[in-house]
C-alpha positions as CSV (number, residue, x, y, z in Angstrom):
1,M,114.3,120.1,83.8
2,A,113.3,116.8,85.0
3,K,115.9,114.4,85.7
4,Q,115.5,111.1,83.7
5,A,116.0,108.0,85.6
6,A,118.2,105.4,84.4
7,Q,116.6,102.6,82.4
8,T,116.8,99.5,84.6
9,V,115.3,95.9,84.5
10,I,113.7,94.9,87.3
11,K,113.4,91.3,88.2
12,P,110.4,89.8,90.4
13,S,111.3,88.7,93.6
14,Q,111.6,85.1,94.3
15,S,109.0,85.2,96.8
16,L,106.0,86.5,94.6
17,V,107.2,84.3,91.8
18,A,107.0,81.5,93.3
19,S,103.3,82.1,94.3
20,G,102.5,82.4,91.1
21,A,101.8,85.8,90.9
22,K,101.3,86.8,87.1
23,W,99.5,90.0,87.8
24,Y,102.8,90.9,89.4
25,A,104.8,90.6,86.3
26,I,102.4,91.9,84.1
27,L,102.4,95.0,86.0
28,T,105.9,95.3,86.5
29,Q,106.2,94.9,82.7
30,F,103.7,97.9,81.8
31,F,105.5,99.8,84.5
32,Q,108.5,99.4,82.5
33,T,107.5,99.6,79.2
34,A,106.1,102.9,80.4
35,G,109.3,103.9,82.1
36,L,107.4,104.4,85.5
37,Y,110.6,103.0,86.9
38,E,109.9,105.0,90.3
39,T,106.3,103.4,90.2
40,I,107.9,100.0,90.3
41,R,109.9,100.6,93.4
42,G,107.0,102.3,95.1
43,F,104.8,98.8,93.9
44,E,107.8,96.6,95.4
45,A,107.9,98.8,98.8
46,D,104.0,98.3,98.9
47,L,104.1,94.6,98.1
48,L,106.8,93.9,100.9
49,V,104.0,94.9,103.9
50,L,100.9,93.4,102.1
51,S,99.1,91.5,104.3
52,R,97.2,88.6,103.9
53,A,94.0,90.0,103.4
54,Q,94.8,92.1,101.0
55,H,97.1,89.6,98.8
56,E,93.7,87.5,98.9
57,R,91.8,90.4,97.5
58,L,94.1,91.7,94.9
59,P,93.3,88.8,92.4
60,K,89.3,89.9,92.4
61,A,90.6,93.9,92.3
62,L,92.9,93.7,89.5
63,E,90.2,91.5,87.6
64,R,88.0,94.3,88.1
65,L,90.3,96.7,86.9
66,E,90.7,94.8,83.9
67,E,87.3,95.2,83.0
68,E,87.1,98.5,84.0
69,V,90.0,99.3,81.3
70,K,88.5,97.6,78.2
């Protein structure tokens, strides 16, 4: 039987909130709603090492993702 993760609320890091990263809050909320708590932890870890170039490409990539998901 799969081990269930405890339901925890993960709040956005202050540096991401300060930079106006609305996409971060939206994705985190989606992961929480879907119960993807390990995904949130991986997402957080990836964001800690995101380069400036990656950070600059992210909004456009998210817009493209939004269009593809619709």
